[in-house]
C-alpha positions in Angstrom: 1.3 2.7 18.8 2.3 2.7 15.3 -0.1 3.7 12.4 0.1 1.8 9.1 0.6 4.1 5.7 -1.4 4.2 3.1 -0.7 5.8 -0.4 -3.7 6.6 -2.2 -4.0 6.4 -6.0 -3.1 9.7 -6.5 0.2 9.2 -4.8 1.4 6.8 -7.4 0.0 9.2 -10.3 1.9 12.1 -8.5 5.0 9.5 -8.5 4.7 9.0 -12.0 4.8 12.7 -12.9 7.6 13.3 -10.6 9.6 10.5 -12.1 9.1 11.8 -15.6 10.0 15.1 -14.9 13.1 14.5 -12.6 14.4 12.0 -15.0 15.1 14.7 -17.4 17.7 15.8 -15.0 18.9 12.9 -13.1 18.4 9.4 -13.1 18.4 9.2 -9.5 16.7 12.3 -8.4 13.4 10.9 -7.9 14.4 7.6 -6.4 16.2 9.8 -3.7 13.4 12.1 -3.2 10.9 8.8 -2.6 13.5 7.2 -0.1 13.5 10.6 1.6 9.6 10.7 1.7 9.9 6.8 2.8 11.8 7.6 5.7 10.3 10.3 7.0 6.9 8.6 6.9 8.8 5.9 8.9 8.9 8.6 11.8 5.4 9.9 11.3 4.1 6.3 11.9 5.0 6.8 15.2 3.8 9.9 15.8 1.1 11.5 12.9 0.7 14.5 14.4 4.2 15.7 14.4 3.9 18.0 11.1 1.5 20.8 11.3 -2.0 21.1 9.6 -2.2 22.8 6.1 -3.9 26.2 6.9 -6.0 26.3 3.8 -7.2 22.8 4.3 -7.0 21.8 8.3 -7.9 18.0 7.5 -4.4 17.7 5.8 -1.0 17.6 7.5 1.8 18.6 5.9 5.3 17.4 5.4 8.0 19.1 3.5 10.8 17.0 1.5 13.1 19.0 -0.5 10.7 21.3 -3.1 7.6 18.8 -2.4 4.7 18.8 -0.1 3.5 15.3 1.1 -0.2 15.7 2.3 -1.9 13.3 4.7 -4.5 12.5 6.9 -4.7 10.5 10.0 -7.3 8.3 10.6 -7.2 7.3 14.3 -10.3 4.9 14.0 -8.4 2.6 11.7 -4.8 3.6 12.7 -3.9 4.8 9.2 -1.9 7.6 7.6 -3.6 8.2 4.5 -1.2 10.1 2.3 -2.9 11.8 -0.6 -0.9 14.1 -2.5 2.7 14.5 -3.2 3.0 18.2 -5.0 5.8 20.3 -6.1 5.5 23.5 -3.7 5.4 25.7 -7.0 2.2 24.2 -8.0 -1.2 26.0 -7.3 -1.9 23.4 -4.5 -5.5 24.5 -4.1 -6.4 22.9 -7.5 -4.8 19.9 -6.5 -6.1 19.0 -3.1 -9.7 17.4 -2.5 -11.8 19.4 -0.8 -13.2 16.8 1.9 
């Protein structure tokens, strides 16, 4: 069974922040990063439990892409993978993730 991927509004904001930051160093870095994320999400659509649960917030799964962490939840009822955040691994993750 294939799941649909839904990117929440927080991811759109994360994407804009990441692009602004990475554009300082390379005009293509952000585009490459999000292409990698999209490619990995294609795999997750067929196997949503392939990445580990995040220990501190077990309702999330976490996928590592370069220096970034992609946090998502699996909604079994609607067959949707909800992508909540894309965060740099050096950030204070606990401050950035929703508690529910």
